[in-house]
FIVORO-881981 format. One line per 2 residues: number of its first residue (from 0); their letters; for each residue x, y, z of N, C-alpha, C, O. Coordinates in Angstrom, 2 decimals. Layout:
BEGIN
NUM) A) X Y Z X Y Z X Y Z X Y Z | ...
END
This chain:
BEGIN
0) XX) 64.45 108.44 149.75 65.22 108.42 148.87 66.45 107.36 149.24 67.24 107.69 150.13 | 66.62 106.12 148.59 67.33 105.28 148.89 68.98 105.74 149.15 69.49 106.59 148.43
2) XX) 69.69 105.12 150.18 70.79 105.48 150.70 72.02 105.31 149.73 72.30 104.15 149.43 | 72.75 106.29 149.23 73.74 106.17 148.26 75.07 106.22 148.87 75.48 107.12 149.61
4) XX) 75.80 105.01 148.43 77.27 104.60 148.72 78.19 104.80 147.79 78.06 104.49 146.61 | 79.19 105.36 148.29 80.44 105.17 147.18 80.99 103.85 147.00 81.33 103.12 147.94
6) XX) 81.07 103.53 145.71 81.54 102.23 145.44 83.37 102.31 145.59 84.03 101.30 145.82 | 83.79 103.28 145.46 85.53 103.49 145.96 85.80 104.27 146.72 85.60 105.46 146.49
8) XX) 86.26 103.90 147.69 86.79 105.15 148.62 87.71 106.27 148.52 87.82 107.27 149.23 | 88.44 105.85 147.32 89.29 106.35 146.35 88.94 107.91 145.61 89.63 108.88 145.29
10) XX) 87.72 107.62 145.55 87.00 108.28 144.52 86.42 109.85 145.05 85.76 109.97 146.08 | 86.68 110.67 144.41 86.31 111.97 144.73 85.50 113.01 144.11 85.09 114.05 144.64
12) XX) 85.32 112.59 142.91 84.40 113.25 141.81 83.70 112.32 141.19 84.36 111.27 141.13 | 82.37 112.21 140.56 81.56 111.46 139.84 81.24 111.84 138.52 81.58 112.91 138.02
14) XX) 80.46 110.77 137.85 79.92 111.22 136.65 80.61 111.17 135.40 80.03 111.56 134.38 | 81.95 110.65 135.35 82.86 110.62 134.27 82.56 109.37 133.87 82.81 108.50 134.70
16) XX) 82.12 109.04 132.88 81.89 107.54 132.23 83.19 107.01 131.61 83.56 105.87 131.88 | 83.88 107.77 130.83 84.94 107.27 130.11 86.17 107.92 130.45 86.25 109.12 130.21
18) XX) 87.33 107.20 131.08 88.74 107.75 130.90 89.50 107.54 129.94 89.58 106.37 129.56 | 90.24 108.50 129.27 91.07 108.59 128.33 92.63 109.04 128.87 93.08 109.86 129.66
20) XX) 93.29 107.81 127.78 95.16 108.24 128.25 95.29 108.75 127.32 95.01 108.15 126.28 | 95.65 109.77 127.30 96.35 110.78 126.11 98.37 110.74 126.22 99.26 110.51 127.04
22) XX) 98.21 111.12 124.78 99.71 111.52 124.55 99.97 112.45 125.11 99.06 113.14 125.58 | 101.88 112.96 125.34 102.07 114.19 125.51 102.17 114.79 124.32 103.09 114.26 123.70
24) XX) 101.59 115.75 123.62 101.39 116.63 122.41 101.33 118.28 122.87 101.04 118.75 123.97 | 101.63 118.81 121.91 101.81 120.20 121.73 100.41 120.97 120.95 100.01 122.06 121.35
26) XX) 99.86 120.35 119.98 98.97 120.48 118.91 97.77 121.00 119.55 97.24 120.21 120.33 | 97.18 122.19 119.41 95.84 122.42 119.62 94.98 121.32 119.22 95.23 120.58 118.27
28) XX) 93.68 121.21 120.18 93.04 120.09 119.61 91.71 120.88 119.81 91.51 121.66 120.73 | 90.88 120.60 118.90 89.40 121.04 118.61 88.43 119.98 118.40 88.72 118.86 117.98
30) XX) 86.86 120.49 118.80 85.84 119.59 118.64 85.98 118.49 117.63 86.33 118.59 116.46 | 85.62 117.35 118.33 85.82 116.23 117.39 87.02 115.43 117.90 86.77 114.26 118.16
32) XX) 88.41 115.89 118.12 89.37 115.38 118.45 89.00 114.60 119.89 88.09 114.91 120.66 | 89.80 113.70 120.00 89.55 112.74 121.25 90.16 113.53 122.47 89.63 113.22 123.54
34) XX) 90.95 114.30 122.52 91.70 114.95 123.31 90.92 116.53 123.90 91.30 117.22 124.84 | 89.82 116.74 123.02 89.17 118.03 123.46 87.46 117.40 124.07 86.61 116.70 123.52
36) XX) 87.50 117.91 125.12 86.42 117.45 125.95 85.33 117.84 125.20 84.30 117.19 125.39 | 85.28 118.96 124.20 83.99 119.35 123.80 83.57 118.57 122.71 82.70 118.95 121.93
38) XX) 84.15 117.50 122.63 83.73 116.38 121.57 82.76 115.66 122.01 82.14 114.97 121.19 | 82.37 115.63 123.47 81.31 114.73 124.18 80.59 115.23 124.65 80.79 116.26 125.28
40) XX) 79.18 114.53 124.47 77.79 115.11 125.03 78.02 114.59 126.80 77.03 114.69 127.52 | 79.00 114.18 127.26 79.02 113.73 128.43 80.37 113.78 128.97 81.37 113.64 128.26
42) XX) 80.39 114.03 130.46 82.01 114.06 130.90 82.90 113.13 130.81 82.46 111.99 130.71 | 84.14 113.28 130.81 85.16 112.07 130.34 86.56 112.78 131.31 86.82 113.97 131.47
44) XX) 87.24 111.69 131.79 88.48 112.17 132.41 89.67 111.77 131.64 89.81 110.68 131.10 | 90.45 112.64 131.64 91.77 112.54 130.94 93.01 112.44 131.85 93.11 113.12 132.86
46) XX) 94.05 111.45 131.40 95.17 111.13 131.96 96.45 111.17 131.16 96.86 110.17 130.56 | 97.03 112.23 131.14 98.40 112.41 130.43 99.47 111.15 130.43 99.45 110.88 131.63
48) XX) 100.03 110.58 130.06 101.46 109.86 129.96 102.45 110.78 129.37 102.61 110.95 128.16 | 103.12 111.36 130.32 104.56 112.29 129.91 105.33 111.60 128.68 105.54 112.19 127.63
50) XX) 105.74 110.17 128.94 106.82 109.57 127.95 106.08 109.08 126.77 106.74 108.52 125.89 | 104.47 109.25 126.59 103.90 108.86 125.43 104.00 109.73 124.54 103.33 110.75 124.68
52) XX) 104.80 109.59 123.44 104.97 110.90 122.58 104.46 110.12 121.27 104.45 108.89 121.21 | 104.05 110.92 120.24 103.78 110.35 118.68 105.04 109.19 118.41 104.89 107.97 118.36
54) XX) 106.14 109.85 118.27 107.07 108.83 117.96 107.09 107.41 118.57 107.36 106.36 117.98 | 106.70 107.62 120.09 106.86 106.19 120.55 105.91 105.23 120.13 106.03 104.04 119.85
56) XX) 105.01 105.95 120.13 103.58 105.29 119.32 103.87 104.60 118.19 103.60 103.40 118.27 | 104.30 104.95 117.25 104.89 104.71 116.14 105.99 103.67 116.24 105.93 102.76 115.40
58) XX) 106.95 103.64 117.07 107.81 102.87 117.22 107.23 101.72 118.13 106.80 100.74 117.53 | 107.18 101.72 119.28 106.58 100.45 120.05 106.07 100.63 121.52 106.70 100.26 122.51
60) XX) 104.90 101.21 121.52 103.93 101.21 122.56 104.21 100.56 123.60 104.24 101.07 124.71 | 104.47 99.20 123.33 104.44 98.45 124.50 105.73 98.80 125.93 105.63 98.72 127.15
62) XX) 106.83 99.18 125.04 107.60 99.79 125.98 107.04 100.77 127.06 107.62 101.00 128.12 | 106.12 101.19 126.75 105.31 101.81 128.01 104.05 101.31 128.74 103.15 101.92 129.32
64) XX) 104.33 99.71 128.47 103.24 99.39 128.99 102.86 99.52 130.48 101.71 99.74 130.84 | 103.95 99.35 131.35 103.53 99.49 132.99 103.02 101.23 133.33 102.30 101.53 134.28
66) XX) 103.54 102.16 132.40 103.12 103.50 132.44 101.39 103.46 132.28 100.64 103.95 133.13 | 100.97 102.88 131.16 99.91 102.70 130.54 98.62 101.89 131.72 97.51 102.33 132.02
68) XX) 99.35 100.56 132.19 98.33 100.15 133.36 98.52 101.20 134.17 97.61 102.02 134.06 | 99.43 101.52 135.02 99.41 102.42 136.05 98.17 103.63 135.84 97.34 103.88 136.72
70) XX) 98.21 104.29 134.55 97.36 105.44 134.36 95.91 104.74 134.11 94.96 105.50 134.33 | 95.59 103.46 133.69 94.46 103.05 133.55 93.90 102.83 134.78 92.75 103.17 135.07
72) XX) 94.82 102.18 135.67 94.23 101.94 137.14 94.19 103.34 137.80 93.43 103.24 138.76 | 94.50 104.18 137.73 94.53 105.35 138.42 92.92 106.09 138.07 92.21 106.66 138.91
74) XX) 92.56 105.88 136.46 91.33 106.30 135.90 90.22 105.55 136.60 89.29 106.14 137.13 | 90.36 104.09 136.58 89.79 103.22 137.27 89.01 103.53 138.76 87.83 103.44 139.10
76) XX) 90.38 103.98 139.54 89.92 104.25 140.86 89.44 105.72 140.88 89.05 106.14 141.96 | 89.42 106.55 139.80 88.41 107.74 140.03 87.49 107.40 139.52 86.92 108.39 139.06
78) XX) 86.85 106.30 139.26 85.34 105.81 138.71 85.23 105.83 137.73 84.02 105.94 137.57 | 85.77 105.79 136.65 85.34 105.81 135.50 84.74 104.32 135.27 84.88 103.39 136.06
80) XX) 84.01 104.28 133.96 83.54 103.03 133.79 84.09 102.13 132.66 83.92 100.92 132.48 | 84.83 103.08 131.92 85.71 102.22 130.69 86.95 103.25 130.28 86.86 104.48 130.21
82) XX) 87.89 102.61 130.07 89.27 103.23 129.62 89.60 102.91 128.13 89.62 101.80 127.60 | 89.92 104.37 127.43 90.33 104.12 126.26 91.77 105.13 126.02 92.29 105.83 126.90
84) XX) 92.20 105.00 124.75 93.46 105.95 124.60 93.38 106.79 123.32 92.42 106.50 122.60 | 94.05 107.61 122.95 94.02 108.68 121.92 95.09 108.59 120.75 95.72 109.52 120.25
86) XX) 95.15 107.11 120.39 95.94 106.83 119.41 95.50 105.48 118.98 95.12 104.63 119.78 | 95.53 105.35 118.01 94.98 103.71 117.44 96.10 102.70 117.10 95.95 101.55 116.68
88) XX) 97.18 103.30 117.35 98.77 102.46 117.37 98.63 101.81 118.85 99.12 100.72 119.15 | 97.93 102.57 119.68 97.70 101.67 121.14 96.94 100.50 121.33 96.53 100.09 122.41
90) XX) 96.72 99.78 119.82 96.21 98.46 119.32 96.94 97.26 120.14 96.35 96.35 120.71 | 98.37 97.45 120.08 99.25 96.53 120.79 99.07 96.55 122.31 99.44 95.51 122.85
92) XX) 98.66 97.38 123.02 98.22 97.20 124.25 97.28 96.76 124.85 97.32 96.55 126.06 | 95.92 96.46 123.83 94.67 95.79 123.97 94.68 94.91 125.06 94.18 95.13 126.16
94) XX) 95.21 94.00 124.73 95.04 92.45 125.75 95.78 92.93 126.75 94.97 92.94 127.67 | 96.83 93.35 127.20 97.25 93.26 128.56 96.91 94.38 129.18 97.14 94.31 130.39
96) XX) 96.26 95.76 128.69 95.53 96.59 129.31 94.32 95.77 129.60 94.18 95.34 130.75 | 93.59 95.55 128.84 92.09 94.56 129.35 92.53 93.76 130.53 91.89 93.97 131.56
98) XX) 93.43 92.93 130.59 93.70 91.88 131.87 93.90 92.62 133.01 93.51 92.30 134.13 | 94.74 93.97 132.63 95.27 94.42 134.11 94.20 95.31 134.85 94.41 95.58 136.04
100) XX) 93.07 95.76 134.21 91.89 96.54 134.58 90.53 95.57 135.06 90.23 94.47 134.58 | 89.97 96.13 135.90 88.71 95.42 136.15 87.42 95.98 135.49 86.31 95.57 135.82
102) XX) 87.59 96.85 134.64 86.62 97.85 133.74 86.79 97.38 132.40 87.71 96.61 132.15 | 85.99 97.77 131.51 86.26 97.46 130.15 87.35 98.46 129.40 87.18 99.67 129.52
104) XX) 88.42 97.98 128.67 89.14 98.73 128.02 89.19 98.87 126.56 89.33 97.75 126.05 | 89.13 99.91 125.59 89.14 99.89 124.35 90.18 100.49 123.80 89.96 101.68 123.54
106) XX) 91.36 100.06 123.49 92.49 101.05 123.41 92.44 101.60 121.88 93.14 102.60 121.74 | 91.99 101.32 121.09 91.95 101.57 119.65 90.79 101.41 118.72 89.99 100.47 118.66
108) XX) 90.86 102.74 117.86 89.71 102.60 116.99 89.89 101.60 116.03 88.91 101.32 115.33 | 90.85 101.06 115.87 90.87 99.80 115.11 89.95 98.50 115.57 89.76 97.54 114.81
110) XX) 89.48 98.59 116.76 88.37 97.71 117.53 87.20 97.41 116.40 86.76 96.30 116.11 | 86.83 98.68 115.85 85.69 98.87 114.96 85.84 97.97 113.76 84.78 97.74 113.16
112) XX) 86.93 97.42 113.28 87.09 96.87 111.93 86.24 95.46 111.88 85.45 95.29 110.96 | 86.40 94.61 112.75 85.81 93.19 113.14 84.58 93.58 112.53 84.26 93.20 111.41
114) XX) 83.73 94.53 113.43 82.35 94.98 113.32 82.27 95.51 112.05 81.24 94.98 111.63 | 82.73 96.27 111.11 82.53 97.01 109.98 82.62 95.92 108.96 81.93 96.11 107.95
116) XX) 83.23 94.96 109.00 83.61 93.89 107.96 82.65 92.97 107.98 82.44 92.39 106.91 | 81.93 92.64 109.00 80.51 91.93 109.21 79.39 92.33 108.74 78.53 91.60 108.26
118) XX) 79.33 93.53 108.87 78.19 94.72 108.28 78.23 94.94 106.79 77.16 95.09 106.19 | 79.24 94.97 106.23 79.20 94.62 105.04 79.56 93.51 103.95 80.00 93.57 102.80
120) XX) 79.18 92.46 104.82 78.98 90.92 104.16 80.58 90.35 103.87 80.73 89.44 103.06 | 81.74 90.94 104.56 82.83 90.28 104.58 83.15 90.52 102.78 83.76 89.64 102.17
122) XX) 82.71 91.68 102.15 82.95 91.62 100.79 84.06 92.99 100.23 84.90 93.01 99.33 | 83.66 93.97 101.16 83.98 95.46 100.70 85.38 95.48 101.39 85.84 94.99 102.42
124) XX) 85.90 96.36 100.26 87.59 96.82 101.02 87.20 98.28 101.99 86.44 99.23 101.80 | 88.02 97.94 102.94 87.98 99.23 103.83 88.87 99.98 103.91 89.99 99.46 103.97
126) XX) 88.81 101.15 103.93 89.89 102.19 103.78 90.30 102.69 105.37 89.61 103.41 106.09 | 91.38 102.20 105.62 91.67 102.73 106.95 93.21 104.00 106.78 94.39 103.79 106.51
128) XX) 92.42 105.29 107.10 93.09 106.38 106.95 93.88 106.46 108.20 93.23 106.55 109.24 | 95.19 106.45 108.28 96.20 106.63 109.31 97.34 107.45 109.40 97.97 107.81 108.40
130) XX) 97.58 107.70 110.33 98.56 108.91 110.45 99.89 108.52 110.03 100.70 109.36 109.63 | 100.13 107.36 110.10 101.74 106.76 109.54 101.28 105.24 108.99 100.91 104.36 109.77
132) XX) 101.34 105.08 107.58 100.88 104.10 106.95 102.41 103.09 106.99 102.29 101.86 106.96 | 103.47 103.60 107.04 104.80 102.78 107.24 105.07 102.05 108.42 105.80 101.06 108.47
134) XX) 104.37 102.64 109.53 104.19 102.02 111.11 103.05 100.99 111.14 103.15 99.83 111.56 | 101.81 101.64 110.59 100.74 100.61 110.95 100.72 99.31 110.39 101.00 99.34 109.19
136) XX) 100.45 98.02 110.89 100.59 96.95 110.16 100.23 95.59 111.10 99.62 95.83 112.14 | 100.50 94.48 110.86 99.80 92.99 111.36 99.92 93.44 112.48 98.81 93.78 112.88
138) XX) 100.91 93.68 113.42 100.92 93.47 114.87 99.65 94.43 115.32 98.83 93.89 116.07 | 99.45 95.61 114.98 98.09 96.22 115.45 96.86 95.53 114.81 95.82 95.73 115.44
140) XX) 96.75 94.92 113.94 95.69 94.39 113.55 95.34 93.30 114.13 94.15 93.13 114.39 | 96.43 92.16 114.52 96.22 91.07 115.23 95.70 91.39 116.85 94.88 90.71 117.46
142) XX) 96.45 92.70 117.42 96.03 93.19 118.59 94.87 93.59 119.02 94.75 94.07 120.15 | 93.86 93.44 118.19 92.46 93.79 118.19 91.59 92.87 117.62 90.37 93.02 117.50
144) XX) 92.47 91.56 117.14 91.54 90.80 116.87 90.89 90.54 115.54 90.04 89.67 115.35 | 91.51 91.62 114.35 91.02 91.43 112.87 91.76 90.25 112.42 92.97 90.04 112.47
146) XX) 90.56 89.36 111.88 91.45 88.09 111.28 92.17 88.27 109.79 91.96 89.18 108.98 | 92.94 87.31 109.68 93.61 87.64 108.29 92.93 87.85 107.10 93.32 88.49 106.13
148) XX) 91.77 87.22 107.26 90.86 87.41 105.76 90.36 88.77 105.87 90.34 89.41 104.82 | 89.97 89.29 106.85 89.63 90.68 106.72 90.92 91.72 106.83 90.74 92.92 106.62
150) XX) 92.07 91.26 107.14 93.26 92.08 106.93 93.64 92.33 105.62 94.09 93.44 105.34 | 93.50 91.26 104.58 93.63 91.16 103.34 92.54 92.56 102.53 92.95 93.41 101.74
152) XX) 91.15 92.41 103.03 90.57 93.72 102.54 90.51 95.21 103.08 89.68 96.08 102.84 | 91.87 95.23 104.03 91.92 96.61 104.34 92.89 97.41 103.54 93.94 96.87 103.20
154) XX) 92.66 98.60 103.21 93.46 99.44 102.14 94.07 100.78 103.23 93.36 101.55 103.87 | 95.31 100.74 103.20 95.84 101.69 104.28 96.23 102.84 103.47 97.01 102.66 102.53
156) XX) 95.73 104.10 103.76 96.04 105.69 103.36 96.69 106.32 104.58 96.17 106.57 105.67 | 98.31 106.60 104.07 98.89 106.99 105.19 98.86 108.87 105.14 99.32 109.33 104.10
158) XX) 98.53 109.56 105.85 98.52 110.94 106.01 99.90 111.61 106.34 99.91 112.81 106.63 | 100.82 111.03 106.30 102.46 111.18 106.72 103.08 112.26 105.66 103.79 113.24 105.90
160) XX) 102.58 111.76 104.44 103.11 112.56 103.63 102.12 113.96 103.02 102.51 114.65 102.08 | 101.09 114.15 103.58 100.43 115.19 103.46 101.05 116.59 104.19 101.21 116.47 105.40
162) XX) 101.32 117.52 103.77 102.31 118.68 104.17 101.33 119.45 105.45 101.90 119.83 106.47 | 99.93 119.61 105.29 99.38 119.96 106.35 99.52 118.97 107.57 99.98 119.45 108.60
164) XX) 99.22 117.81 107.57 99.29 116.89 108.51 100.60 116.51 109.19 100.67 116.23 110.39 | 101.60 116.53 108.37 102.83 116.66 108.63 103.32 117.85 109.47 104.11 117.81 110.42
166) XX) 102.72 118.90 108.93 103.13 120.28 109.62 102.72 120.23 111.19 103.42 120.28 112.20 | 101.47 120.13 111.02 100.83 120.48 112.55 100.82 119.36 113.21 100.84 119.54 114.42
168) XX) 100.79 117.80 112.74 100.68 116.59 113.68 101.82 116.12 113.83 102.32 116.11 114.95 | 102.38 115.70 112.92 103.80 115.12 113.02 105.25 115.61 113.72 106.08 115.16 114.52
170) XX) 105.06 116.65 113.02 106.14 117.96 113.51 105.61 118.63 115.05 106.30 119.31 115.81 | 104.35 118.25 115.20 103.98 119.00 116.59 104.37 120.37 116.86 105.16 120.65 117.76
172) XX) 103.65 121.55 115.82 103.39 122.71 115.84 102.36 123.08 117.09 101.42 122.34 117.40 | 102.64 124.17 117.68 101.54 124.61 118.34 100.40 125.52 117.67 99.78 126.53 118.00
174) XX) 100.43 124.90 116.90 99.24 125.59 115.95 98.15 124.57 115.10 98.23 123.35 115.24 | 97.37 125.06 114.41 96.73 124.03 113.86 95.59 124.87 112.63 94.79 125.73 113.00
176) XX) 95.71 124.43 111.21 94.70 124.91 110.41 93.82 124.08 110.05 94.32 123.23 109.32 | 92.67 123.93 110.23 91.46 122.99 110.48 90.92 122.88 108.77 90.37 121.85 108.38
178) XX) 91.13 123.89 107.96 90.51 123.90 106.86 91.49 122.99 105.85 91.04 122.26 104.97 | 93.17 123.22 106.18 93.81 122.68 105.39 94.04 120.84 105.65 94.42 119.94 104.89
180) XX) 93.60 120.86 107.01 93.49 119.51 107.27 92.14 118.50 106.78 92.04 117.32 106.42 | 91.28 119.51 106.95 90.15 118.77 106.12 90.17 118.35 104.72 89.70 117.31 104.25
182) XX) 90.93 119.53 103.95 90.85 119.32 102.40 92.00 118.21 102.28 91.90 117.60 101.21 | 92.93 117.83 102.99 93.81 116.66 102.82 93.09 115.42 103.14 93.36 114.35 102.59
184) XX) 92.17 115.58 104.05 91.42 114.08 104.36 90.56 113.92 103.31 90.45 112.77 102.89 | 89.94 114.76 102.79 89.04 114.42 101.76 89.81 114.08 100.42 89.43 113.31 99.54
186) XX) 91.06 114.89 100.45 91.84 114.22 99.24 92.09 112.98 99.27 91.95 112.30 98.25 | 92.61 112.33 100.67 92.88 111.03 100.99 91.74 110.21 100.53 91.76 109.32 99.68
188) XX) 90.71 110.66 101.25 89.35 109.57 101.11 89.27 109.46 99.51 89.28 108.31 99.07 | 89.21 110.45 98.64 88.69 110.34 97.28 89.70 109.62 96.58 89.39 109.02 95.55
190) XX) 91.27 109.59 97.15 92.11 108.62 96.31 91.48 107.30 96.70 90.99 106.65 95.78 | 91.42 106.85 97.87 91.08 105.64 98.22 89.87 104.96 97.56 89.92 103.77 97.25
192) XX) 88.77 105.73 97.36 87.65 105.64 96.39 87.96 105.41 95.18 87.54 104.37 94.68 | 88.51 106.04 94.65 89.17 106.03 93.13 89.92 105.24 92.83 89.62 104.64 91.81
194) XX) 91.07 104.89 93.42 92.15 104.06 93.05 91.52 102.78 93.62 91.30 101.94 92.75 | 91.22 102.47 94.69 91.00 101.07 95.37 89.79 100.93 95.57 89.59 99.91 96.23
196) XX) 88.74 101.57 95.27 87.21 101.28 95.51 86.74 100.76 96.97 86.05 99.75 97.10 | 87.13 101.45 97.95 87.02 101.05 99.19 85.25 101.50 99.48 84.64 102.44 98.97
198) XX) 84.89 100.76 100.18 83.40 100.70 100.73 83.00 101.36 101.98 81.84 101.59 102.32 | 84.00 101.64 102.58 83.84 102.38 104.20 84.89 102.61 104.72 85.69 101.68 104.79
200) XX) 85.29 104.00 105.30 86.32 104.52 105.72 86.48 103.85 107.85 85.62 103.73 108.72 | 87.70 103.66 107.85 88.03 103.53 109.60 89.03 104.82 109.71 90.11 104.72 109.13
202) XX) 88.75 105.92 110.35 89.78 106.86 110.58 90.64 106.51 111.80 90.25 106.76 112.94 | 91.72 105.99 111.56 92.40 105.31 112.74 92.97 106.57 113.90 93.17 106.39 115.10
204) XX) 93.14 107.89 113.12 94.23 108.82 114.30 93.22 109.50 115.22 92.08 109.59 114.76 | 93.39 109.89 116.16 92.63 110.19 117.30 92.48 111.87 116.71 91.44 112.45 117.00
206) XX) 93.33 112.46 116.06 93.17 113.92 115.96 92.17 114.42 114.40 91.78 115.56 114.13 | 92.01 113.42 113.75 91.41 113.44 112.58 89.79 113.17 112.55 89.29 113.35 111.45
208) XX) 88.75 112.69 113.79 87.60 112.86 113.69 86.82 113.90 113.55 85.61 113.72 113.45 | 87.41 115.30 113.50 86.96 116.29 113.44 86.31 116.43 111.94 85.37 117.18 111.70
210) XX) 87.04 115.47 110.79 87.12 115.85 109.55 86.35 114.63 108.88 86.22 114.53 107.66 | 85.86 113.72 109.80 84.84 112.69 109.20 83.68 113.05 108.52 83.38 112.41 107.51
212) XX) 83.03 113.88 108.87 81.85 114.30 108.26 82.01 114.83 107.06 81.09 114.78 106.26 | 83.40 115.51 106.69 83.64 116.31 105.49 83.97 114.85 104.67 83.60 115.01 103.50
214) XX) 84.45 113.67 104.85 84.95 112.60 104.07 83.40 112.18 103.67 83.08 112.03 102.49 | 82.46 112.01 104.79 80.84 111.38 104.23 80.58 112.14 103.52 80.29 111.59 102.46
216) XX) 80.47 113.66 103.43 79.74 114.13 102.09 80.79 114.33 101.16 80.48 115.12 100.26 | 81.79 113.91 101.10 82.73 113.97 99.74 82.19 112.27 98.84 82.04 112.12 97.63
218) XX) 82.00 111.23 99.90 82.14 110.11 99.37 80.67 109.19 99.52 80.39 108.28 98.73 | 80.06 109.47 100.33 78.82 109.10 100.74 78.78 107.90 101.20 77.85 107.15 100.92
220) XX) 79.79 107.55 101.98 80.27 106.15 102.54 80.37 105.96 103.87 80.91 106.97 104.31 | 80.11 105.14 104.85 80.15 104.79 106.23 81.77 105.17 106.64 82.80 104.70 106.16
222) XX) 81.61 106.17 107.67 82.82 106.65 108.39 82.94 106.22 109.63 82.07 106.62 110.42 | 83.80 105.51 110.04 83.87 105.27 111.53 85.24 105.49 112.33 86.16 104.95 111.72
224) XX) 85.54 105.95 113.18 86.50 106.78 113.94 86.68 106.64 115.22 86.20 105.59 115.65 | 87.42 107.57 116.31 87.60 107.12 117.72 86.24 107.77 118.26 86.01 107.36 119.39
226) XX) 85.47 108.48 117.88 84.66 109.16 118.78 83.42 108.28 118.34 82.44 108.22 119.08 | 83.46 107.65 117.24 81.99 106.63 117.20 82.11 105.65 118.07 81.15 105.11 118.60
228) XX) 83.74 105.25 118.35 83.71 104.14 119.30 83.54 104.27 120.38 82.89 103.44 121.02 | 84.18 105.60 121.05 83.85 106.13 122.49 82.49 106.55 122.56 81.89 106.62 123.63
230) XX) 81.90 106.86 121.29 80.13 107.19 121.90 79.31 105.70 122.00 78.22 105.60 122.57 | 79.99 104.59 121.37 79.16 103.24 121.45 79.28 102.86 122.70 78.29 102.69 123.41
232) XX) 80.84 102.64 123.25 81.20 102.15 124.63 80.47 103.10 125.70 80.28 102.52 126.77 | 80.08 104.25 125.67 79.70 105.11 126.58 78.29 104.80 126.87 77.74 104.94 127.97
234) XX) 77.54 104.20 125.34 76.20 104.16 125.68 75.80 102.72 126.48 74.71 102.51 127.01 | 76.96 101.75 126.42 76.86 100.49 126.96 77.21 100.62 128.58 76.45 100.08 129.39
236) XX) 78.18 101.24 128.95 78.91 101.41 130.31 77.80 102.31 131.07 77.58 102.09 132.26 | 77.20 103.19 130.48 76.28 104.23 131.28 74.95 104.11 130.66 74.85 104.64 129.56
238) XX) 74.04 103.60 131.06 72.72 103.31 130.70 71.80 104.58 131.27 72.10 105.18 132.30 | 70.89 104.83 130.61 70.06 106.03 131.07 68.62 105.35 130.97 68.18 104.70 130.02
240) XX) 67.98 105.67 132.22 66.94 105.27 132.26 65.71 105.96 131.29 65.78 107.15 130.98 | 64.87 105.33 130.96 63.99 105.78 129.91 62.49 106.01 130.73 61.53 105.26 130.58
242) XX) 62.51 107.10 131.55 61.56 107.39 132.29 60.15 107.24 132.01 59.28 106.84 132.78 | 60.03 107.63 130.78 58.51 107.65 130.26 57.99 106.62 130.35 56.77 106.78 130.43
244) XX) 58.37 105.29 130.37 57.61 104.00 130.43 57.25 103.77 132.17 56.21 103.22 132.53 | 58.04 104.18 132.92 57.74 103.84 134.20 56.50 104.70 134.78 56.27 105.89 134.57
246) XX) 55.67 103.70 135.64 54.67 104.15 136.36 54.52 103.91 137.87 54.62 102.79 138.37 | 54.27 105.04 138.58 54.12 104.84 140.04 53.06 103.85 140.61 52.95 103.70 141.83
END
């Protein structure tokens, strides 16, 4: 067996391919939520920023840029192969974070929108289901390189007025009713299809991917979210040998 050398003398645990910077929240997480480790078929490493609250994300995440860079570097030093976050509003941090770290950085689920738009020929409307439609806007889309032409095809659906989402997520109760959340998500998706004719969905919020399958069942449309992005990046930064083709 060949000699194995540690790539980083600060690293004491191994095998965590993705580092995830978390907000400080109290709501329980379930499989499918970015902050639930059971959402992945591979190990991930978490880092919480105490000052990073939901209200801070809606207001101006750039006020916490230094804390995010510090958290990203800590995850990098721990040996992860790429760093992400758990709020789509972190899009405004994308460029500065990517410049500060020496590993790939993908801070927002919104990064998938240019790919979705090209996949659909630049003709379909894309429904963006977000935690707060009043706060999500051009600076976030510009932050992840979404062209003005694509932005014109985005239809924003905000969950802030759905009573269950407001109660459990925005008001940060230490409880969660997944059935209510799923019903509200499906209701929102159907509204965007019936009223706007969207051809695909991007689920911005990191707590909402558990309900993506229900959206797809209800609409029969493509649904992308934070988990689809994390899985995609992981497959690129942690390649697995397909040993069946190798011969001694």
